[in-house]
PDB file with SEQRES, HELIX, SHEET and CRYST1 records, atoms N, CA, C and O in Angstrom:
SEQRES   1 A   55  UNK UNK UNK UNK UNK UNK UNK UNK UNK UNK UNK UNK UNK          
SEQRES   2 A   55  UNK UNK UNK UNK UNK UNK UNK UNK UNK UNK UNK UNK UNK          
SEQRES   3 A   55  UNK UNK UNK UNK UNK UNK UNK UNK UNK UNK UNK UNK UNK          
SEQRES   4 A   55  UNK UNK UNK UNK UNK UNK UNK UNK UNK UNK UNK UNK UNK          
SEQRES   5 A   55  UNK UNK UNK                                                  
HELIX    1 AA1 UNK A    2  UNK A   17  1                                  16    
HELIX    2 AA2 UNK A   24  UNK A   45  1                                  22    
CRYST1    1.000    1.000    1.000  90.00  90.00  90.00 P 1           1          
ATOM      1  N   UNK A   1     -51.058  44.864  94.512  1.00  0.00           N  
ATOM      2  CA  UNK A   1     -50.549  45.051  93.178  1.00  0.00           C  
ATOM      3  C   UNK A   1     -50.538  43.728  92.425  1.00  0.00           C  
ATOM      4  O   UNK A   1     -50.957  43.667  91.269  1.00  0.00           O  
ATOM      5  N   UNK A   2     -50.068  42.681  93.064  1.00  0.00           N  
ATOM      6  CA  UNK A   2     -50.000  41.377  92.418  1.00  0.00           C  
ATOM      7  C   UNK A   2     -51.410  40.854  92.130  1.00  0.00           C  
ATOM      8  O   UNK A   2     -51.656  40.257  91.082  1.00  0.00           O  
ATOM      9  N   UNK A   3     -52.319  41.081  93.055  1.00  0.00           N  
ATOM     10  CA  UNK A   3     -53.704  40.630  92.860  1.00  0.00           C  
ATOM     11  C   UNK A   3     -54.329  41.374  91.688  1.00  0.00           C  
ATOM     12  O   UNK A   3     -55.033  40.772  90.876  1.00  0.00           O  
ATOM     13  N   UNK A   4     -54.079  42.685  91.591  1.00  0.00           N  
ATOM     14  CA  UNK A   4     -54.614  43.459  90.476  1.00  0.00           C  
ATOM     15  C   UNK A   4     -54.067  42.949  89.150  1.00  0.00           C  
ATOM     16  O   UNK A   4     -54.809  42.840  88.174  1.00  0.00           O  
ATOM     17  N   UNK A   5     -52.776  42.637  89.106  1.00  0.00           N  
ATOM     18  CA  UNK A   5     -52.181  42.092  87.884  1.00  0.00           C  
ATOM     19  C   UNK A   5     -52.819  40.759  87.503  1.00  0.00           C  
ATOM     20  O   UNK A   5     -53.144  40.539  86.336  1.00  0.00           O  
ATOM     21  N   UNK A   6     -52.996  39.883  88.464  1.00  0.00           N  
ATOM     22  CA  UNK A   6     -53.583  38.569  88.174  1.00  0.00           C  
ATOM     23  C   UNK A   6     -55.033  38.708  87.720  1.00  0.00           C  
ATOM     24  O   UNK A   6     -55.428  38.094  86.729  1.00  0.00           O  
ATOM     25  N   UNK A   7     -55.824  39.501  88.425  1.00  0.00           N  
ATOM     26  CA  UNK A   7     -57.223  39.683  88.056  1.00  0.00           C  
ATOM     27  C   UNK A   7     -57.334  40.353  86.689  1.00  0.00           C  
ATOM     28  O   UNK A   7     -58.179  39.973  85.878  1.00  0.00           O  
ATOM     29  N   UNK A   8     -56.496  41.336  86.434  1.00  0.00           N  
ATOM     30  CA  UNK A   8     -56.510  42.020  85.146  1.00  0.00           C  
ATOM     31  C   UNK A   8     -56.135  41.096  84.002  1.00  0.00           C  
ATOM     32  O   UNK A   8     -56.782  41.112  82.954  1.00  0.00           O  
ATOM     33  N   UNK A   9     -55.112  40.301  84.187  1.00  0.00           N  
ATOM     34  CA  UNK A   9     -54.701  39.362  83.135  1.00  0.00           C  
ATOM     35  C   UNK A   9     -55.760  38.292  82.896  1.00  0.00           C  
ATOM     36  O   UNK A   9     -56.012  37.913  81.752  1.00  0.00           O  
ATOM     37  N   UNK A  10     -56.379  37.806  83.960  1.00  0.00           N  
ATOM     38  CA  UNK A  10     -57.459  36.817  83.806  1.00  0.00           C  
ATOM     39  C   UNK A  10     -58.641  37.450  83.072  1.00  0.00           C  
ATOM     40  O   UNK A  10     -59.269  36.793  82.241  1.00  0.00           O  
ATOM     41  N   UNK A  11     -58.948  38.697  83.359  1.00  0.00           N  
ATOM     42  CA  UNK A  11     -60.047  39.386  82.672  1.00  0.00           C  
ATOM     43  C   UNK A  11     -59.739  39.551  81.192  1.00  0.00           C  
ATOM     44  O   UNK A  11     -60.618  39.350  80.354  1.00  0.00           O  
ATOM     45  N   UNK A  12     -58.510  39.911  80.859  1.00  0.00           N  
ATOM     46  CA  UNK A  12     -58.133  40.070  79.453  1.00  0.00           C  
ATOM     47  C   UNK A  12     -58.209  38.734  78.731  1.00  0.00           C  
ATOM     48  O   UNK A  12     -58.745  38.658  77.625  1.00  0.00           O  
ATOM     49  N   UNK A  13     -57.684  37.689  79.337  1.00  0.00           N  
ATOM     50  CA  UNK A  13     -57.727  36.354  78.705  1.00  0.00           C  
ATOM     51  C   UNK A  13     -59.170  35.891  78.553  1.00  0.00           C  
ATOM     52  O   UNK A  13     -59.543  35.363  77.506  1.00  0.00           O  
ATOM     53  N   UNK A  14     -59.969  36.081  79.570  1.00  0.00           N  
ATOM     54  CA  UNK A  14     -61.380  35.692  79.479  1.00  0.00           C  
ATOM     55  C   UNK A  14     -62.125  36.474  78.425  1.00  0.00           C  
ATOM     56  O   UNK A  14     -62.995  35.930  77.745  1.00  0.00           O  
ATOM     57  N   UNK A  15     -61.796  37.743  78.281  1.00  0.00           N  
ATOM     58  CA  UNK A  15     -62.425  38.589  77.279  1.00  0.00           C  
ATOM     59  C   UNK A  15     -62.048  38.132  75.874  1.00  0.00           C  
ATOM     60  O   UNK A  15     -62.894  38.124  74.980  1.00  0.00           O  
ATOM     61  N   UNK A  16     -60.793  37.753  75.672  1.00  0.00           N  
ATOM     62  CA  UNK A  16     -60.327  37.305  74.356  1.00  0.00           C  
ATOM     63  C   UNK A  16     -60.880  35.925  74.025  1.00  0.00           C  
ATOM     64  O   UNK A  16     -61.330  35.694  72.903  1.00  0.00           O  
ATOM     65  N   UNK A  17     -60.851  35.012  74.980  1.00  0.00           N  
ATOM     66  CA  UNK A  17     -61.266  33.632  74.722  1.00  0.00           C  
ATOM     67  C   UNK A  17     -62.780  33.534  74.536  1.00  0.00           C  
ATOM     68  O   UNK A  17     -63.252  32.837  73.638  1.00  0.00           O  
ATOM     69  N   UNK A  18     -63.530  34.223  75.372  1.00  0.00           N  
ATOM     70  CA  UNK A  18     -64.995  34.134  75.307  1.00  0.00           C  
ATOM     71  C   UNK A  18     -65.599  35.495  74.988  1.00  0.00           C  
ATOM     72  O   UNK A  18     -66.383  36.031  75.770  1.00  0.00           O  
ATOM     73  N   UNK A  19     -65.235  36.044  73.853  1.00  0.00           N  
ATOM     74  CA  UNK A  19     -65.634  37.406  73.500  1.00  0.00           C  
ATOM     75  C   UNK A  19     -67.152  37.580  73.450  1.00  0.00           C  
ATOM     76  O   UNK A  19     -67.663  38.618  73.869  1.00  0.00           O  
ATOM     77  N   UNK A  20     -67.867  36.596  72.953  1.00  0.00           N  
ATOM     78  CA  UNK A  20     -69.314  36.727  72.830  1.00  0.00           C  
ATOM     79  C   UNK A  20     -70.061  36.567  74.133  1.00  0.00           C  
ATOM     80  O   UNK A  20     -71.150  37.120  74.292  1.00  0.00           O  
ATOM     81  N   UNK A  21     -69.499  35.821  75.071  1.00  0.00           N  
ATOM     82  CA  UNK A  21     -70.201  35.510  76.315  1.00  0.00           C  
ATOM     83  C   UNK A  21     -69.595  36.208  77.531  1.00  0.00           C  
ATOM     84  O   UNK A  21     -69.910  35.853  78.667  1.00  0.00           O  
ATOM     85  N   UNK A  22     -68.738  37.189  77.307  1.00  0.00           N  
ATOM     86  CA  UNK A  22     -68.088  37.877  78.420  1.00  0.00           C  
ATOM     87  C   UNK A  22     -69.030  38.901  79.030  1.00  0.00           C  
ATOM     88  O   UNK A  22     -69.581  39.732  78.307  1.00  0.00           O  
ATOM     89  N   UNK A  23     -69.231  38.861  80.352  1.00  0.00           N  
ATOM     90  CA  UNK A  23     -70.064  39.885  81.004  1.00  0.00           C  
ATOM     91  C   UNK A  23     -69.438  41.276  80.859  1.00  0.00           C  
ATOM     92  O   UNK A  23     -68.228  41.415  80.680  1.00  0.00           O  
ATOM     93  N   UNK A  24     -70.282  42.285  80.941  1.00  0.00           N  
ATOM     94  CA  UNK A  24     -69.794  43.655  80.769  1.00  0.00           C  
ATOM     95  C   UNK A  24     -68.782  44.034  81.843  1.00  0.00           C  
ATOM     96  O   UNK A  24     -67.834  44.767  81.560  1.00  0.00           O  
ATOM     97  N   UNK A  25     -68.962  43.554  83.056  1.00  0.00           N  
ATOM     98  CA  UNK A  25     -68.025  43.861  84.134  1.00  0.00           C  
ATOM     99  C   UNK A  25     -66.617  43.372  83.798  1.00  0.00           C  
ATOM    100  O   UNK A  25     -65.640  44.071  84.067  1.00  0.00           O  
ATOM    101  N   UNK A  26     -66.505  42.186  83.218  1.00  0.00           N  
ATOM    102  CA  UNK A  26     -65.190  41.642  82.854  1.00  0.00           C  
ATOM    103  C   UNK A  26     -64.588  42.441  81.708  1.00  0.00           C  
ATOM    104  O   UNK A  26     -63.385  42.705  81.708  1.00  0.00           O  
ATOM    105  N   UNK A  27     -65.401  42.830  80.733  1.00  0.00           N  
ATOM    106  CA  UNK A  27     -64.898  43.643  79.618  1.00  0.00           C  
ATOM    107  C   UNK A  27     -64.382  44.984  80.121  1.00  0.00           C  
ATOM    108  O   UNK A  27     -63.330  45.448  79.683  1.00  0.00           O  
ATOM    109  N   UNK A  28     -65.113  45.608  81.035  1.00  0.00           N  
ATOM    110  CA  UNK A  28     -64.683  46.902  81.582  1.00  0.00           C  
ATOM    111  C   UNK A  28     -63.394  46.739  82.374  1.00  0.00           C  
ATOM    112  O   UNK A  28     -62.489  47.565  82.258  1.00  0.00           O  
ATOM    113  N   UNK A  29     -63.299  45.687  83.175  1.00  0.00           N  
ATOM    114  CA  UNK A  29     -62.078  45.437  83.942  1.00  0.00           C  
ATOM    115  C   UNK A  29     -60.897  45.198  83.008  1.00  0.00           C  
ATOM    116  O   UNK A  29     -59.801  45.702  83.254  1.00  0.00           O  
ATOM    117  N   UNK A  30     -61.109  44.436  81.941  1.00  0.00           N  
ATOM    118  CA  UNK A  30     -60.026  44.144  81.004  1.00  0.00           C  
ATOM    119  C   UNK A  30     -59.552  45.404  80.298  1.00  0.00           C  
ATOM    120  O   UNK A  30     -58.348  45.629  80.182  1.00  0.00           O  
ATOM    121  N   UNK A  31     -60.480  46.228  79.825  1.00  0.00           N  
ATOM    122  CA  UNK A  31     -60.068  47.444  79.129  1.00  0.00           C  
ATOM    123  C   UNK A  31     -59.427  48.448  80.088  1.00  0.00           C  
ATOM    124  O   UNK A  31     -58.492  49.153  79.708  1.00  0.00           O  
ATOM    125  N   UNK A  32     -59.914  48.519  81.310  1.00  0.00           N  
ATOM    126  CA  UNK A  32     -59.298  49.402  82.300  1.00  0.00           C  
ATOM    127  C   UNK A  32     -57.893  48.931  82.633  1.00  0.00           C  
ATOM    128  O   UNK A  32     -56.973  49.740  82.748  1.00  0.00           O  
ATOM    129  N   UNK A  33     -57.727  47.633  82.787  1.00  0.00           N  
ATOM    130  CA  UNK A  33     -56.402  47.079  83.066  1.00  0.00           C  
ATOM    131  C   UNK A  33     -55.434  47.408  81.936  1.00  0.00           C  
ATOM    132  O   UNK A  33     -54.309  47.840  82.184  1.00  0.00           O  
ATOM    133  N   UNK A  34     -55.875  47.200  80.688  1.00  0.00           N  
ATOM    134  CA  UNK A  34     -55.005  47.510  79.557  1.00  0.00           C  
ATOM    135  C   UNK A  34     -54.718  49.010  79.481  1.00  0.00           C  
ATOM    136  O   UNK A  34     -53.594  49.416  79.188  1.00  0.00           O  
ATOM    137  N   UNK A  35     -55.728  49.824  79.744  1.00  0.00           N  
ATOM    138  CA  UNK A  35     -55.541  51.268  79.698  1.00  0.00           C  
ATOM    139  C   UNK A  35     -54.563  51.777  80.741  1.00  0.00           C  
ATOM    140  O   UNK A  35     -53.910  52.799  80.530  1.00  0.00           O  
ATOM    141  N   UNK A  36     -54.454  51.086  81.853  1.00  0.00           N  
ATOM    142  CA  UNK A  36     -53.496  51.487  82.889  1.00  0.00           C  
ATOM    143  C   UNK A  36     -52.145  50.802  82.714  1.00  0.00           C  
ATOM    144  O   UNK A  36     -51.105  51.409  82.971  1.00  0.00           O  
ATOM    145  N   UNK A  37     -52.153  49.555  82.284  1.00  0.00           N  
ATOM    146  CA  UNK A  37     -50.911  48.785  82.200  1.00  0.00           C  
ATOM    147  C   UNK A  37     -50.021  49.248  81.048  1.00  0.00           C  
ATOM    148  O   UNK A  37     -48.801  49.305  81.197  1.00  0.00           O  
ATOM    149  N   UNK A  38     -50.608  49.575  79.918  1.00  0.00           N  
ATOM    150  CA  UNK A  38     -49.800  49.953  78.759  1.00  0.00           C  
ATOM    151  C   UNK A  38     -48.976  51.216  79.024  1.00  0.00           C  
ATOM    152  O   UNK A  38     -47.775  51.198  78.757  1.00  0.00           O  
ATOM    153  N   UNK A  39     -49.550  52.305  79.531  1.00  0.00           N  
ATOM    154  CA  UNK A  39     -48.702  53.481  79.817  1.00  0.00           C  
ATOM    155  C   UNK A  39     -47.681  53.242  80.930  1.00  0.00           C  
ATOM    156  O   UNK A  39     -46.580  53.792  80.891  1.00  0.00           O  
ATOM    157  N   UNK A  40     -48.040  52.431  81.915  1.00  0.00           N  
ATOM    158  CA  UNK A  40     -47.095  52.154  83.004  1.00  0.00           C  
ATOM    159  C   UNK A  40     -45.884  51.412  82.477  1.00  0.00           C  
ATOM    160  O   UNK A  40     -44.751  51.768  82.802  1.00  0.00           O  
ATOM    161  N   UNK A  41     -46.103  50.391  81.672  1.00  0.00           N  
ATOM    162  CA  UNK A  41     -44.996  49.614  81.094  1.00  0.00           C  
ATOM    163  C   UNK A  41     -44.190  50.487  80.139  1.00  0.00           C  
ATOM    164  O   UNK A  41     -42.961  50.434  80.141  1.00  0.00           O  
ATOM    165  N   UNK A  42     -44.870  51.287  79.324  1.00  0.00           N  
ATOM    166  CA  UNK A  42     -44.162  52.154  78.375  1.00  0.00           C  
ATOM    167  C   UNK A  42     -43.279  53.160  79.100  1.00  0.00           C  
ATOM    168  O   UNK A  42     -42.143  53.390  78.686  1.00  0.00           O  
ATOM    169  N   UNK A  43     -43.778  53.763  80.171  1.00  0.00           N  
ATOM    170  CA  UNK A  43     -42.960  54.729  80.903  1.00  0.00           C  
ATOM    171  C   UNK A  43     -41.809  54.042  81.637  1.00  0.00           C  
ATOM    172  O   UNK A  43     -40.741  54.631  81.807  1.00  0.00           O  
ATOM    173  N   UNK A  44     -42.020  52.815  82.065  1.00  0.00           N  
ATOM    174  CA  UNK A  44     -40.944  52.069  82.730  1.00  0.00           C  
ATOM    175  C   UNK A  44     -39.830  51.730  81.743  1.00  0.00           C  
ATOM    176  O   UNK A  44     -38.650  51.802  82.085  1.00  0.00           O  
ATOM    177  N   UNK A  45     -40.206  51.362  80.523  1.00  0.00           N  
ATOM    178  CA  UNK A  45     -39.201  50.974  79.527  1.00  0.00           C  
ATOM    179  C   UNK A  45     -38.503  52.174  78.893  1.00  0.00           C  
ATOM    180  O   UNK A  45     -37.400  52.021  78.369  1.00  0.00           O  
ATOM    181  N   UNK A  46     -39.095  53.338  78.923  1.00  0.00           N  
ATOM    182  CA  UNK A  46     -38.499  54.539  78.353  1.00  0.00           C  
ATOM    183  C   UNK A  46     -37.792  55.342  79.446  1.00  0.00           C  
ATOM    184  O   UNK A  46     -38.278  56.389  79.874  1.00  0.00           O  
ATOM    185  N   UNK A  47     -36.669  54.852  79.879  1.00  0.00           N  
ATOM    186  CA  UNK A  47     -35.906  55.552  80.905  1.00  0.00           C  
ATOM    187  C   UNK A  47     -35.306  56.822  80.303  1.00  0.00           C  
ATOM    188  O   UNK A  47     -34.962  56.838  79.121  1.00  0.00           O  
ATOM    189  N   UNK A  48     -35.175  57.879  81.095  1.00  0.00           N  
ATOM    190  CA  UNK A  48     -34.580  59.106  80.543  1.00  0.00           C  
ATOM    191  C   UNK A  48     -33.141  58.862  80.116  1.00  0.00           C  
ATOM    192  O   UNK A  48     -32.424  58.099  80.763  1.00  0.00           O  
ATOM    193  N   UNK A  49     -32.713  59.499  79.037  1.00  0.00           N  
ATOM    194  CA  UNK A  49     -31.336  59.298  78.577  1.00  0.00           C  
ATOM    195  C   UNK A  49     -30.319  59.874  79.558  1.00  0.00           C  
ATOM    196  O   UNK A  49     -30.578  60.863  80.244  1.00  0.00           O  
ATOM    197  N   UNK A  50     -29.185  59.245  79.602  1.00  0.00           N  
ATOM    198  CA  UNK A  50     -28.090  59.712  80.469  1.00  0.00           C  
ATOM    199  C   UNK A  50     -27.347  60.850  79.777  1.00  0.00           C  
ATOM    200  O   UNK A  50     -26.989  60.735  78.605  1.00  0.00           O  
ATOM    201  N   UNK A  51     -27.113  61.951  80.498  1.00  0.00           N  
ATOM    202  CA  UNK A  51     -26.366  63.059  79.873  1.00  0.00           C  
ATOM    203  C   UNK A  51     -24.958  62.616  79.496  1.00  0.00           C  
ATOM    204  O   UNK A  51     -24.413  61.713  80.132  1.00  0.00           O  
ATOM    205  N   UNK A  52     -24.349  63.234  78.470  1.00  0.00           N  
ATOM    206  CA  UNK A  52     -23.014  62.828  78.030  1.00  0.00           C  
ATOM    207  C   UNK A  52     -21.933  62.995  79.104  1.00  0.00           C  
ATOM    208  O   UNK A  52     -20.964  62.236  79.130  1.00  0.00           O  
ATOM    209  N   UNK A  53     -22.094  63.979  79.982  1.00  0.00           N  
ATOM    210  CA  UNK A  53     -21.082  64.211  81.014  1.00  0.00           C  
ATOM    211  C   UNK A  53     -21.236  63.267  82.189  1.00  0.00           C  
ATOM    212  O   UNK A  53     -20.350  63.179  83.039  1.00  0.00           O  
ATOM    213  N   UNK A  54     -22.366  62.555  82.242  1.00  0.00           N  
ATOM    214  CA  UNK A  54     -22.632  61.709  83.397  1.00  0.00           C  
ATOM    215  C   UNK A  54     -23.157  62.520  84.564  1.00  0.00           C  
ATOM    216  O   UNK A  54     -23.175  62.031  85.693  1.00  0.00           O  
ATOM    217  N   UNK A  55     -23.581  63.740  84.318  1.00  0.00           N  
ATOM    218  CA  UNK A  55     -24.073  64.628  85.380  1.00  0.00           C  
ATOM    219  C   UNK A  55     -25.527  64.370  85.620  1.00  0.00           C  
ATOM    220  O   UNK A  55     -26.135  65.014  86.476  1.00  0.00           O  
TER     221      UNK A  55                                                      
END                                                                             
């Protein structure tokens, strides 16, 4: 998991910094990482609301 996060973040940074010279493999990895990371983080931050009774 940690390796995937590091590789994904490096791919995104490399894609942003060197947009014109980025190989297709890095672009695909970066977009796949973003496509998976954004919903995971969003679902983690949107915890279900607590019922009023505490039940």
